[in-house]
C-alpha positions as CSV (number, residue, x, y, z in Angstrom):
1,M,17.5,75.0,229.4
2,T,15.2,74.5,226.2
3,M,14.2,76.8,223.4
4,T,10.8,78.3,223.4
5,G,8.5,78.3,220.4
6,T,8.6,82.0,220.0
7,G,12.1,81.9,218.9
8,L,13.4,84.4,221.5
9,P,16.6,83.7,223.1
10,I,16.4,82.1,226.5
11,A,18.1,85.0,228.1
12,L,15.7,87.6,226.8
13,I,12.7,85.4,227.9
14,G,14.0,85.1,231.3
15,I,14.4,88.9,231.4
16,L,11.0,89.4,230.3
17,M,9.5,87.1,232.7
18,A,11.5,88.6,235.5
19,L,10.2,92.0,234.5
20,W,6.7,90.6,234.3
21,L,6.7,88.9,237.7
22,V,8.3,92.2,239.1
23,G,5.8,94.4,237.5
24,A,3.0,91.8,238.7
25,A,4.3,92.1,242.3
26,V,4.5,95.8,242.1
27,A,1.1,95.9,240.7
28,I,-0.2,93.8,243.6
29,W,1.8,95.8,246.1
30,I,1.1,99.3,244.6
31,G,-2.4,98.3,243.4
32,L,-4.1,99.2,240.5
33,S,-2.3,102.4,239.9
34,M,0.6,100.5,238.4
35,R,-1.4,98.1,236.2
36,N,-1.0,100.6,233.1
37,K,2.6,100.7,233.6
38,A,3.0,96.7,233.6
39,A,1.1,96.7,230.2
40,Q,3.5,99.3,228.7
41,V,6.5,97.3,229.7
42,L,4.9,94.1,228.1
43,R,4.5,95.6,225.0
44,Q,7.9,97.0,224.8
45,S,9.4,93.5,225.8
46,V,7.4,91.9,222.8
47,R,8.6,94.6,220.5
48,L,12.2,94.1,221.6
49,G,11.8,90.0,221.2
50,R,10.5,90.7,217.8
51,L,13.5,93.0,216.8
52,L,16.0,90.4,218.0
53,E,14.4,87.7,215.9
54,T,14.5,89.8,212.7
55,A,17.9,91.3,213.5
56,P,20.8,90.3,210.9
57,A,23.1,89.3,213.8
58,F,22.7,85.9,215.7
59,P,23.3,86.1,219.6
60,V,24.9,83.0,221.0
61,V,25.8,82.6,224.8
62,V,28.4,80.2,225.6
63,K,28.4,79.3,229.4
64,S,31.3,78.4,231.6
65,D,30.4,74.7,231.2
66,G,30.5,74.9,227.6
67,R,27.0,74.6,226.7
68,I,25.4,77.3,224.5
69,E,22.2,79.1,224.1
70,A,21.1,80.1,220.6
71,A,17.9,80.5,218.5
72,E,16.8,78.0,216.0
73,R,17.5,80.1,213.1
74,F,21.1,80.1,214.1
75,A,21.1,76.3,213.7
76,R,19.3,76.5,210.2
77,M,22.0,79.1,209.1
78,L,24.8,76.5,209.9
79,G,22.7,73.8,208.0
80,L,22.2,71.8,211.4
81,D,19.0,69.5,211.7
82,E,18.6,70.4,215.3
83,P,20.0,73.2,217.6
84,A,23.3,72.6,219.3
85,G,23.8,72.2,222.8
86,S,27.5,72.9,222.9
87,L,30.3,74.3,220.8
88,A,31.4,70.9,219.8
89,E,28.1,70.3,218.2
90,L,28.5,73.3,215.8
91,G,30.9,70.8,213.7
92,G,27.7,69.1,212.5
93,R,28.0,66.7,209.6
94,D,30.0,66.6,206.4
95,N,28.4,69.2,204.5
96,A,27.0,71.3,207.5
97,G,28.3,73.3,210.5
98,L,31.7,74.7,210.9
99,G,34.9,73.1,209.7
100,Q,37.2,71.4,212.2
101,K,39.8,73.9,212.0
102,D,37.3,76.8,212.3
103,L,35.6,75.0,215.1
104,A,38.9,74.6,217.0
105,E,39.8,78.3,216.5
106,L,36.5,79.4,217.8
107,E,36.7,77.3,220.9
108,A,40.1,78.3,221.7
109,R,39.1,82.1,221.4
110,V,35.9,81.5,223.4
111,R,38.1,79.9,226.2
112,E,40.4,82.7,226.2
113,T,37.5,85.2,226.3
114,Q,35.9,83.5,229.2
115,R,39.3,83.3,231.0
116,T,40.6,86.8,230.4
117,G,37.5,88.8,229.1
118,K,39.5,89.8,225.8
119,R,37.3,90.6,222.8
120,F,38.0,89.0,219.6
121,T,36.8,89.0,215.9
122,L,37.0,85.8,213.8
123,N,36.0,85.0,210.1
124,L,34.3,81.3,209.7
125,A,33.2,79.3,207.0
126,V,30.1,77.0,206.8
127,K,30.9,73.5,205.3
128,G,29.0,72.5,202.1
129,A,28.1,76.2,201.4
130,D,29.5,79.2,200.0
131,R,28.7,81.2,203.2
132,R,31.1,83.4,205.1
133,L,30.4,84.3,208.9
134,T,32.0,86.9,211.1
135,V,31.9,86.3,214.9
136,V,32.4,89.0,217.5
137,G,32.9,87.7,221.0
138,S,33.1,89.3,224.5
139,I,32.4,88.4,228.1
140,A,28.6,88.5,228.8
141,D,26.9,90.7,231.3
142,N,27.6,89.3,234.7
143,V,24.1,90.3,235.9
144,I,22.4,88.4,233.3
145,Y,24.9,85.6,233.1
146,P,27.2,85.2,235.8
147,N,30.2,82.8,236.3
148,G,32.0,84.0,233.3
149,A,29.7,83.2,230.2
150,A,30.8,84.4,226.7
151,S,28.5,86.3,224.5
152,L,29.0,85.7,220.7
153,W,27.4,87.7,217.9
154,F,27.6,85.9,214.4
155,F,27.1,88.0,211.4
156,D,26.6,86.8,207.9
157,S,29.4,88.5,205.9
158,T,29.2,86.3,202.8
159,E,28.6,89.3,200.4
160,N,31.2,91.3,202.1
161,V,33.7,88.8,202.0
162,R,33.0,88.1,198.2
163,E,33.3,91.6,197.4
164,L,36.6,91.8,199.5
165,E,38.0,88.9,197.7
166,Q,37.0,90.3,194.3
167,R,38.6,93.6,195.1
168,T,41.7,91.6,196.5
169,R,41.9,89.8,193.1
170,E,41.5,92.9,190.9
171,S,44.2,94.7,193.3
172,D,46.5,91.8,192.7
173,E,45.9,91.5,189.1
174,A,46.5,95.1,188.5
175,R,49.6,95.0,190.6
176,S,50.8,92.1,188.6
177,A,50.0,93.7,185.3
178,F,51.7,96.8,186.4
179,S,54.7,94.9,187.4
180,A,54.8,93.0,184.2
181,L,54.3,96.3,182.2
182,A,57.0,98.0,184.2
183,G,59.3,94.9,183.8
184,L,58.4,94.7,180.0
185,I,59.3,98.5,179.6
186,E,62.6,98.0,181.6
187,A,63.7,95.0,179.8
188,A,62.6,96.4,176.2
189,P,65.6,96.3,173.8
190,I,64.6,99.8,172.7
191,P,64.9,103.1,174.6
192,M,61.8,104.2,176.2
193,W,61.0,107.2,178.6
194,H,58.4,109.2,180.1
195,R,58.1,113.1,180.7
196,R,56.3,115.0,183.3
197,P,53.9,117.7,182.2
198,D,56.7,120.1,182.5
199,M,58.4,118.0,179.9
200,N,61.3,116.9,182.2
201,L,62.4,113.4,182.2
202,H,60.7,111.3,184.8
203,F,61.5,107.7,184.0
204,V,63.7,105.9,181.4
205,N,64.4,102.1,180.8
206,Q,67.6,100.4,180.9
207,A,68.0,100.4,177.2
208,Y,67.9,104.2,177.4
209,V,70.6,104.0,180.1
210,E,72.8,102.0,178.0
211,A,72.3,104.2,174.9
212,V,73.4,107.4,176.6
213,G,76.2,105.5,178.6
214,A,74.8,106.2,182.1
215,T,75.1,104.4,185.1
216,D,71.5,104.2,186.0
217,G,68.0,105.7,185.2
218,L,68.4,108.0,188.5
219,Q,71.4,109.7,186.9
220,V,69.6,110.2,183.5
221,V,66.7,111.9,185.2
222,D,68.7,114.0,187.7
223,D,71.2,115.1,185.0
224,G,68.4,115.6,182.3
225,I,70.4,113.4,179.9
226,E,68.6,113.5,176.5
227,L,69.1,110.7,174.0
228,L,68.1,112.8,171.2
229,E,70.1,115.9,169.8
230,P,68.5,119.2,168.9
231,E,67.2,119.3,165.5
232,N,66.4,122.4,163.5
233,G,66.9,124.5,166.7
234,R,64.3,122.4,168.6
235,S,65.1,120.2,171.3
236,A,63.6,116.8,172.0
237,A,61.4,118.4,174.9
238,D,60.0,120.9,172.4
239,Y,58.8,118.0,170.1
240,A,57.2,116.3,173.1
241,A,55.4,119.7,174.2
242,E,54.2,119.9,170.5
243,A,52.7,116.5,170.9
244,A,51.1,117.2,174.2
245,A,49.7,120.5,173.0
246,E,48.0,118.9,170.0
247,N,47.2,115.7,171.9
248,T,48.3,113.8,168.8
249,Q,51.1,111.2,168.5
250,K,54.0,112.4,166.6
251,E,56.7,110.5,164.5
252,R,59.9,111.5,163.1
253,I,63.0,109.9,161.8
254,V,66.4,111.4,163.5
255,S,70.1,110.4,163.9
256,A,71.3,109.6,167.3
257,T,74.4,108.1,168.6
258,L,73.5,104.5,170.5
259,N,76.2,102.9,172.4
260,G,78.7,105.0,170.7
261,E,77.4,104.2,167.2
262,R,75.7,106.4,164.8
263,R,72.1,105.0,164.0
264,Q,68.9,106.0,162.5
265,L,66.1,106.2,164.8
266,R,62.2,106.2,164.4
267,V,60.9,108.3,167.4
268,F,57.3,108.5,168.7
269,D,56.1,111.1,171.2
270,I,52.9,109.8,172.8
271,P,50.9,112.2,174.7
272,L,49.3,110.7,178.0
273,G,47.0,113.6,179.2
274,A,47.6,114.9,182.5
275,S,50.3,112.4,183.0
276,G,52.8,113.8,180.5
277,V,54.2,112.3,177.4
278,A,55.8,109.0,176.7
279,G,58.7,108.4,174.1
280,V,59.8,105.4,172.1
281,A,62.9,105.3,169.9
282,I,63.0,102.2,167.4
283,D,66.3,101.6,165.8
284,V,65.6,101.6,161.9
285,Q,69.2,101.8,160.8
286,D,69.2,98.0,159.6
287,L,65.8,98.8,157.9
288,V,67.6,101.7,156.0
289,D,70.4,99.5,155.2
290,T,68.2,96.9,153.8
291,Q,66.1,99.2,151.9
292,L,69.3,100.5,150.3
293,E,70.6,96.9,149.7
294,V,67.1,96.1,148.0
295,R,67.4,99.1,145.8
296,E,70.9,98.4,144.8
297,L,69.9,94.7,144.4
298,S,66.9,95.6,142.3
299,E,69.2,97.8,140.1
300,A,71.7,95.0,139.8
301,Q,68.8,92.5,139.0
302,R,67.7,94.7,136.2
303,D,71.3,95.2,135.0
304,L,71.5,91.2,135.1
305,L,68.3,90.9,133.2
306,N,69.5,93.2,130.4
307,L,72.4,90.9,129.9
308,M,70.4,87.9,129.5
309,S,69.6,86.4,126.2
310,A,65.9,85.8,127.1
311,G,63.3,88.5,126.9
312,V,62.2,89.8,130.3
313,A,59.2,91.9,131.1
314,Q,57.8,92.9,134.4
315,F,54.1,94.4,135.1
316,D,53.1,96.0,138.3
317,A,49.8,95.5,140.3
318,R,47.9,98.0,137.9
319,H,49.0,95.8,134.8
320,G,51.3,98.5,133.8
321,L,54.9,97.6,132.1
322,S,57.2,98.6,134.6
323,F,60.4,97.0,133.4
324,A,61.4,95.3,130.1
325,N,65.0,94.2,129.1
326,L,66.8,95.0,126.0
327,P,66.2,91.4,124.5
328,F,62.5,91.8,125.1
329,Q,62.7,94.9,123.1
330,S,64.6,93.5,120.3
331,L,62.5,90.3,120.2
332,F,59.1,92.0,119.9
333,S,60.3,95.1,118.1
334,F,59.5,97.7,120.7
335,R,60.8,101.2,120.9
336,D,62.1,102.8,124.0
337,Q,59.8,105.7,123.8
338,W,56.8,103.6,123.9
339,I,58.1,101.3,126.6
340,S,58.8,104.5,128.7
341,E,54.9,105.4,128.6
342,K,54.4,101.9,130.7
343,P,51.6,100.6,128.5
344,E,49.1,98.2,130.3
345,F,49.3,94.5,129.5
346,A,46.4,94.5,127.0
347,R,48.1,97.1,125.0
348,V,51.4,95.2,124.9
349,L,49.6,92.0,123.6
350,D,47.9,94.1,120.9
351,R,51.3,95.6,119.9
352,M,52.8,92.2,119.9
353,R,50.1,91.0,117.4
354,E,50.4,94.1,115.2
355,N,54.1,93.2,115.0
356,G,53.5,89.6,114.1
357,K,54.8,88.3,117.4
358,L,51.9,86.3,118.7
359,P,50.4,83.0,117.7
360,E,47.6,83.1,115.2
361,V,44.4,82.4,117.3
362,R,40.6,82.5,116.0
363,D,39.3,84.6,119.0
364,F,42.0,87.1,120.0
365,P,39.9,89.0,122.6
366,A,39.0,85.7,124.3
367,W,42.7,84.6,124.2
368,R,43.9,87.9,125.7
369,K,41.3,87.9,128.4
370,E,42.6,84.4,129.5
371,R,46.1,85.6,129.7
372,E,45.0,88.7,131.8
373,E,44.0,86.2,134.5
374,W,47.6,85.4,135.1
375,F,47.6,88.4,137.4
376,R,45.2,86.7,139.6
377,A,46.6,83.2,139.5
378,S,48.7,81.7,142.5
379,D,50.9,79.5,140.7
380,P,53.4,80.0,137.6
381,A,52.4,79.1,134.1
382,E,54.3,77.9,131.0
383,E,53.3,78.2,127.5
384,N,54.9,77.6,124.0
385,W,54.3,80.1,121.3
386,L,54.8,79.4,117.6
387,L,54.9,82.7,115.8
388,P,54.0,83.1,112.2
389,D,57.5,83.5,111.3
390,G,58.6,80.3,112.5
391,T,60.0,81.4,115.8
392,H,59.4,79.1,118.6
393,L,59.0,81.0,122.2
394,R,58.7,79.3,125.5
395,V,56.9,81.7,127.6
396,L,57.1,81.5,131.5
397,V,54.8,83.4,133.7
398,Q,55.4,84.1,137.3
399,P,52.9,86.0,139.6
400,I,54.4,88.5,141.9
401,P,53.3,88.8,145.5
402,D,52.5,92.6,145.2
403,G,50.0,91.7,142.4
404,G,52.3,92.2,139.4
405,L,53.5,89.6,136.9
406,L,56.9,88.6,135.6
407,M,57.1,87.2,132.1
408,I,60.2,85.4,130.6
409,F,60.4,84.9,126.8
410,E,62.9,82.3,125.6
411,D,63.7,81.9,121.9
412,R,63.6,78.1,121.5
413,T,63.8,78.2,117.7
414,E,67.4,76.8,117.6
415,Q,66.5,74.1,120.2
416,A,63.4,73.1,118.0
417,Q,65.7,72.8,115.1
418,L,68.2,70.8,117.1
419,A,65.3,68.3,118.2
420,R,64.4,67.8,114.5
421,A,68.1,67.2,114.0
422,R,68.2,64.7,116.9
423,D,65.1,62.8,115.4
424,I,66.8,62.5,112.1
425,L,70.0,61.3,114.0
426,L,68.0,58.7,115.8
427,R,66.8,57.4,112.5
428,V,70.3,57.5,111.2
429,R,71.5,55.4,114.3
430,T,68.7,52.9,114.0
431,A,69.7,52.5,110.2
432,T,73.3,52.2,111.1
433,F,72.8,49.8,113.9
434,D,70.5,47.6,111.7
435,N,73.4,47.4,109.1
436,L,76.3,46.6,111.5
437,F,77.9,43.1,111.3
438,G,77.7,42.7,115.1
439,A,74.5,42.1,117.2
440,I,74.0,45.2,119.4
441,A,71.6,45.8,122.2
442,V,71.2,48.5,125.0
443,F,69.9,47.8,128.4
444,A,68.5,50.5,130.6
445,A,69.6,51.1,134.0
446,D,66.5,49.3,135.4
447,G,67.4,46.2,133.3
448,R,64.9,46.7,130.4
449,L,65.9,46.4,126.9
450,S,66.0,49.7,125.4
451,I,67.6,49.5,121.9
452,W,68.4,46.6,119.6
453,N,69.4,46.1,115.9
454,R,68.2,43.6,113.4
455,L,71.1,41.2,113.7
456,F,70.4,40.9,117.6
457,A,67.0,39.8,116.9
458,E,68.0,37.5,114.0
459,T,70.9,36.0,116.3
460,W,68.6,35.2,119.1
461,K,65.7,34.4,116.8
462,L,63.5,37.0,118.7
463,S,60.2,38.4,117.1
464,D,59.2,42.0,117.1
465,D,56.3,41.2,119.2
466,Q,58.7,40.0,121.9
467,L,61.1,42.7,121.7
468,I,58.6,45.8,121.3
469,K,57.4,45.0,125.0
470,H,61.0,46.0,126.0
471,P,61.4,42.9,128.2
472,R,63.4,42.9,131.5
473,L,66.5,41.1,131.5
474,D,65.1,38.3,133.8
475,E,62.3,37.9,131.4
476,L,64.7,37.8,128.4
477,L,67.4,35.6,129.6
478,P,65.1,32.4,129.4
479,L,64.4,33.0,125.7
480,L,68.2,33.3,124.9
481,A,69.1,30.4,126.9
482,E,67.4,27.9,124.4
483,H,69.9,28.8,121.8
484,L,73.0,28.3,123.8
485,K,75.1,25.0,123.8
486,E,75.0,24.9,127.5
487,P,71.6,26.9,128.6
488,T,73.3,27.3,132.1
489,Q,75.9,29.7,130.4
490,I,73.1,32.3,130.3
491,T,73.5,33.1,133.7
492,V,77.0,34.2,133.2
493,L,75.9,36.6,130.4
494,G,73.1,37.9,132.7
495,E,75.9,38.7,135.5
496,L,77.9,40.5,132.9
497,I,75.1,42.9,132.1
498,R,74.3,43.3,135.7
499,M,77.9,43.9,136.9
500,T,78.5,46.5,134.1
501,S,75.3,48.4,134.9
502,S,76.3,48.4,138.7
503,N,80.1,48.8,138.7
504,R,80.3,50.8,135.6
505,S,83.1,48.8,134.2
506,Q,83.5,47.0,131.0
507,R,83.1,43.1,131.1
508,E,83.9,40.5,128.3
509,G,82.9,36.9,127.9
510,K,82.0,34.2,125.1
511,A,78.9,32.5,124.1
512,I,78.8,29.1,122.2
513,F,75.6,28.6,120.5
514,A,74.0,25.0,119.9
515,D,74.9,25.2,116.2
516,G,78.7,25.6,116.9
517,R,78.8,29.3,116.3
518,M,81.0,31.3,118.9
519,F,80.4,34.7,119.8
520,Q,82.6,37.5,121.5
521,I,80.7,39.1,124.2
522,A,81.3,42.7,125.5
523,T,79.3,44.6,127.9
524,I,80.2,48.5,128.0
525,P,78.9,51.2,130.5
526,L,77.4,54.1,128.6
527,P,77.5,57.7,129.9
528,D,73.8,58.1,130.3
529,G,73.8,55.0,132.8
530,N,72.6,52.3,130.4
531,T,74.7,49.3,129.1
532,L,75.7,48.5,125.6
533,F,75.7,44.6,124.8
534,T,77.8,43.7,121.9
535,M,78.1,40.2,120.0
536,L,80.6,39.5,117.3
537,D,80.8,36.3,115.5
538,M,84.1,34.8,116.2
539,S,83.7,31.6,114.5
540,D,85.8,32.2,111.2
541,T,88.3,34.3,113.3
542,L,88.9,31.3,115.7
543,K,89.4,29.0,112.7
544,I,92.1,31.5,111.6
545,E,93.5,31.7,115.0
546,Q,93.8,27.9,115.1
547,A,95.6,28.0,111.8
548,L,98.1,30.5,113.2
549,R,98.4,28.6,116.4
550,D,99.3,25.6,114.3
551,R,101.9,27.3,112.0
552,N,103.4,29.1,115.2
553,S,103.8,25.5,116.7
554,A,105.5,24.4,113.5
555,L,107.9,27.6,113.5
556,Q,108.8,26.8,117.1
557,D,109.6,23.2,116.1
558,A,111.6,24.5,113.2
559,D,113.4,26.9,115.5
560,A,114.3,24.1,117.7
561,I,115.6,22.3,114.8
562,K,117.7,25.2,113.8
563,G,119.1,25.4,117.3
564,K,120.1,21.7,117.2
565,F,121.4,22.3,113.7
566,L,123.8,25.4,115.0
567,A,124.8,23.2,117.9
568,N,125.6,20.3,115.7
569,M,127.2,22.4,113.0
570,S,129.5,24.0,115.9
571,Y,130.5,20.7,116.9
572,E,131.0,19.3,113.5
573,F,133.2,22.6,112.7
574,R,135.1,22.7,115.9
575,T,136.6,19.1,115.6
576,P,138.2,19.5,112.0
577,L,139.0,23.3,113.0
578,T,140.8,22.2,116.2
579,S,142.8,19.4,114.1
580,I,143.7,22.2,111.4
581,S,144.9,24.8,114.0
582,G,146.8,22.1,115.8
583,F,148.7,20.7,112.8
584,A,149.2,24.4,111.6
585,D,151.0,25.2,114.8
586,L,153.2,21.9,114.7
587,L,154.2,22.9,111.2
588,K,154.9,26.5,112.3
589,A,157.0,25.1,115.2
590,G,159.1,23.1,112.9
591,I,158.1,19.7,113.8
592,A,158.0,18.5,110.2
593,G,161.3,20.4,109.5
594,D,162.1,23.8,108.4
595,L,159.6,25.2,106.0
596,P,160.7,27.7,103.3
597,P,159.2,31.3,103.7
598,Q,156.4,31.1,101.4
599,A,155.3,27.8,103.1
600,M,155.6,29.7,106.4
601,E,153.3,32.4,105.1
602,Y,150.7,29.8,104.2
603,V,151.0,28.3,107.6
604,D,150.3,31.7,109.1
605,A,147.4,32.3,106.9
606,I,146.1,29.0,107.9
607,V,146.4,29.8,111.5
608,Q,144.7,33.3,111.1
609,S,141.9,31.8,109.1
610,A,141.3,29.0,111.5
611,D,141.4,31.7,114.5
612,R,139.1,33.7,112.7
613,L,136.6,30.8,111.8
614,S,136.7,29.8,115.5
615,E,135.7,33.2,116.6
616,Q,132.8,33.3,114.0
617,I,131.5,29.9,115.5
618,N,131.8,31.3,119.0
619,T,129.9,34.4,117.7
620,V,127.2,32.3,116.2
621,L,126.7,30.2,119.3
622,D,126.5,33.3,121.5
623,Y,124.1,34.8,119.1
624,S,121.9,31.6,119.3
625,Q,122.0,31.7,123.0
626,V,120.9,35.4,123.2
627,E,118.0,34.7,121.0
628,A,117.0,31.8,123.0
629,G,117.3,34.0,126.2
630,A,119.7,31.5,127.7
631,L,122.9,33.6,127.5
632,P,124.5,33.6,131.1
633,L,125.4,36.9,132.8
634,A,127.7,37.2,135.6
635,F,127.3,40.7,137.1
636,D,130.3,42.3,139.0
637,Y,131.2,45.7,140.1
638,I,133.7,46.8,137.7
639,D,135.9,50.1,137.6
640,V,135.0,52.0,134.2
641,P,138.8,53.4,133.5
642,A,139.9,49.8,133.9
643,L,137.2,48.2,131.7
644,V,138.0,50.9,129.1
645,E,141.8,50.2,129.2
646,Q,141.3,46.3,129.0
647,I,139.3,46.8,125.8
648,A,141.6,49.1,124.2
649,T,144.6,46.9,124.9
650,A,143.1,43.9,123.4
651,K,142.2,45.8,120.1
652,T,145.4,47.8,119.9
653,Q,147.4,45.1,117.8
654,M,144.6,44.5,115.3
655,A,144.3,48.2,114.7
656,E,148.0,48.4,114.1
657,A,148.1,45.5,111.9
658,T,145.5,47.1,109.7
659,G,147.1,50.5,109.6
660,V,144.2,52.1,111.7
661,M,144.9,54.6,114.4
662,L,143.1,53.8,117.7
663,K,142.6,56.7,120.1
664,V,141.0,55.8,123.5
665,E,139.7,58.6,126.0
666,C,138.2,57.9,129.4
667,G,137.7,61.6,130.4
668,E,135.7,62.1,133.5
669,A,134.1,58.6,133.3
670,K,135.4,57.6,136.8
671,G,133.9,55.3,139.3
672,G,132.4,51.8,138.7
673,I,129.4,50.1,137.4
674,S,127.8,46.6,137.9
675,L,127.8,44.5,134.7
676,D,129.3,41.3,133.1
677,S,132.7,42.3,132.1
678,K,133.2,39.5,130.0
679,R,130.1,40.0,127.8
680,I,130.6,43.8,127.6
681,I,134.3,43.2,126.6
682,Q,133.0,41.0,123.9
683,A,130.3,43.2,122.8
684,V,132.4,46.4,122.5
685,G,135.2,44.1,120.9
686,Q,132.6,43.3,118.1
687,V,131.8,46.9,117.5
688,L,135.7,47.9,117.5
689,D,136.5,44.9,115.1
690,N,133.8,46.0,112.6
691,A,135.1,49.7,112.8
692,I,138.7,48.7,112.4
693,R,138.2,45.8,109.9
694,Y,136.1,48.0,107.4
695,H,138.0,51.2,107.8
696,R,140.7,52.3,105.2
697,Q,144.2,52.2,106.0
698,G,145.3,55.4,107.8
699,G,141.9,56.0,109.2
700,E,141.1,56.7,112.8
701,V,138.8,55.0,115.2
702,L,137.7,56.8,118.4
703,F,136.7,54.8,121.5
704,F,135.6,56.8,124.9
705,A,133.5,56.4,127.9
706,R,131.2,59.1,129.6
707,W,128.5,59.5,132.1
708,R,125.2,60.9,131.3
709,D,122.1,60.8,133.4
710,D,123.2,58.0,135.4
711,M,124.0,56.0,132.2
712,L,127.5,55.0,131.2
713,E,127.9,55.5,127.4
714,L,130.6,53.6,125.6
715,V,131.0,55.2,122.1
716,V,132.8,53.9,119.1
717,S,133.3,56.5,116.4
718,D,135.2,56.3,113.0
719,N,135.8,58.5,110.0
720,G,135.5,55.8,107.5
721,P,133.4,55.3,104.5
722,G,130.1,55.0,106.4
723,I,127.1,52.6,105.8
724,D,124.5,53.5,103.2
725,D,120.9,53.9,104.4
726,K,119.7,50.5,103.2
727,D,122.4,49.0,105.3
728,V,121.7,51.4,108.3
729,Q,118.1,50.1,108.2
730,R,119.2,46.6,108.0
731,L,121.7,46.9,110.9
732,S,119.1,49.0,113.1
733,P,117.5,47.2,116.1
734,E,114.4,46.7,114.1
735,G,116.2,45.3,111.1
736,M,118.8,43.1,112.6
737,P,117.9,39.4,112.7
738,T,116.0,38.1,115.8
739,G,115.8,34.3,115.1
740,D,112.0,34.7,115.0
741,G,111.4,35.0,111.5
742,D,109.6,32.5,108.9
743,G,112.4,29.9,109.2
744,D,113.8,30.7,105.6
745,G,117.5,31.2,106.8
746,D,117.7,34.4,109.2
747,A,120.7,32.8,110.9
748,A,122.4,32.1,107.5
749,D,121.8,35.5,106.3
750,A,123.1,37.0,109.6
751,M,126.1,35.0,109.0
752,T,126.6,36.1,105.4
753,R,126.7,39.9,106.5
754,G,128.3,39.5,110.0
755,L,126.9,38.8,113.5
756,G,129.1,41.2,115.3
757,L,126.7,44.2,115.6
758,P,123.5,42.1,116.2
759,L,125.5,40.1,119.0
760,A,126.7,43.4,120.5
761,R,123.3,45.0,120.4
762,Q,121.7,41.7,122.1
763,I,124.4,41.7,124.9
764,I,123.8,45.5,125.6
765,E,120.2,45.1,125.7
766,S,120.3,42.2,127.9
767,H,122.1,44.6,130.5
768,G,119.2,46.9,130.2
769,G,120.9,49.3,127.9
770,T,120.4,50.7,124.6
771,F,122.3,50.5,121.2
772,H,122.2,53.2,118.8
773,L,124.0,53.3,115.4
774,H,124.3,56.7,113.4
775,S,126.1,56.5,110.1
776,A,125.9,58.3,106.7
777,Q,127.8,57.1,103.5
778,G,131.1,59.0,103.1
779,E,130.8,60.7,106.9
780,G,131.7,57.8,109.1
781,T,129.7,55.8,111.7
782,T,129.0,56.3,115.3
783,I,127.7,53.8,117.8
784,I,126.8,54.6,121.2
785,M,126.1,51.8,123.8
786,A,124.3,53.1,127.0
787,L,124.4,51.0,130.1
788,P,122.3,51.8,133.1
789,K,124.3,52.3,136.6
790,K,122.8,49.5,138.8
């Protein structure tokens, strides 16, 4: 079936044609009487067709075989180039017709309607256009379209859908905003609540619940639990009712208990018209504490400023003097009464000028106006004021964020005087450096030559033009290398300076010039990070040192000759002495016959003298070995009481022969000690020999041992005539002969005055001990020999 050019649906045209044919037949059958009625029906059909063509709905008939009947304007509405003959053709092209999903849904609904007669409503979209369609489907009238055709009415619902989508979005946004607002109120860290118009609680957030210690908001609302306590006989609801009555937000500071702790709260009652009153409580306890702390800090700061030596003045945003410490008042001669009036900044400057406490300026009003600009500056400023009385002030100006100004006046008069004194000291230092006998230079931490004296320039033959540039070390070294005997040695001098600068440790070296001069070099780190370079001419000193070295060598040769002399002398003395002792013993034994008593006395004297001379020779030899450091020592563990007894036994006969009483005490000196018993017996024996031999008859000599601080002290004390101060000094460790003198007869002098005590001292000291002699003329002598316990 094809579409007519009138645009009427095929079904309607068929109906009209049928009516027209019926009317014509009736007209033929009934005659001319029915002609008027047929004309009326025709006019009504035309009006009905026109009405369907201009209707907002598009009728479409889907037959049982899937073909459709629809007007051309339905195809144009879908963007199709030509009318569709079936539902499948409603899909059209890419940017026309229905989408595949919508088309499949429409086909399914149509088949269901054709099968069951069930009505349906479906929303569709046109591809490539922002157009929405609503289709209402039902089974077609069986009289017009038999065999289960479906009648579809398509309505253009684009505007309705858009409006519905807009309302849906607005509703979703409103719902989301409300949920967010409700969540924000619920999660807010401050208590919030809402009261109904009757001022009863309607809603509270979680912070409110936690503050009053309730389980949930329902309990708070049901029990009417108030966060705020009554104040001045009025409850929190009364304050809220007042705000609602005046329709004005109310604010007040109250004390309340939050989470079991007493806090200060700033409470707001906010009227909401017919909805009631909202409430908010902000914890301001920390703010109150901070304000109190700031107040206390401000007071402490002012107390501190009063203790400062510098004058401090603070001006407020209106340029009034809000604070002035005591040094400021004293410095500028201001009275407390005038300060209490809080004069303006300009008046303060005027008063300073009247008191002679401002620098002399030519145009004071302009100068004062420039200083008033400090209040509008953003950065601090600094000036130096030289007052007419010679006072030097350093002025620091700091703008304050609140529009005020802080001024600090520091009296730098003493510092200025010190600076002048420093300049004088620098000039004195320069003059001192230039007159020193050594060459001096100072290198900075970056290696540049900072300071030098005249002798440094003369030694290295450097001109003022070269030095005034303060050359770096690497630039200066090639100039210095030209004067050295070996130019490569200049690298050593450079390393000395660099190592001292980096390691901060003193270094020493030598430099030999091409003209033969030799300098002692020293690099010394200075406290300021620089390095001091000194040069001392050692040429003459080295000559003297060489002379002394040569003399020392000669003295060593002389000492060797002395040693050989003593050895030869010992041998030469021992040979005849052995013969004399032998012959004297033979005579005493009666080999040559009986001798008269007087001759026997002579023989005894010969034997005693020979024994004493032999002992003296042994002492000289031992002393020589000690001086040469060649005395052999054989250490062994010795019992102290046994050692004391052995020494005392050896000297008892001598003491009895000279009429001296020898007293021996061991006391608590028990235990043992490691030493060479032979040498210790020899040393103590020499001391006892001196004490007995040079004592008067009937005198007493005390010999005892004792422990003191892990030291074994062997003490020999007598009550004899003592030794005068000169002899004590001569026999002290510093005055005893050492064999390293000038070679003019130390050993001979020692033999003259006796080698007993020097030998004893050397033996004790070779054991690591000490030898102390205490004596006064007429009071006796005490010798203490201390040996370490090893």
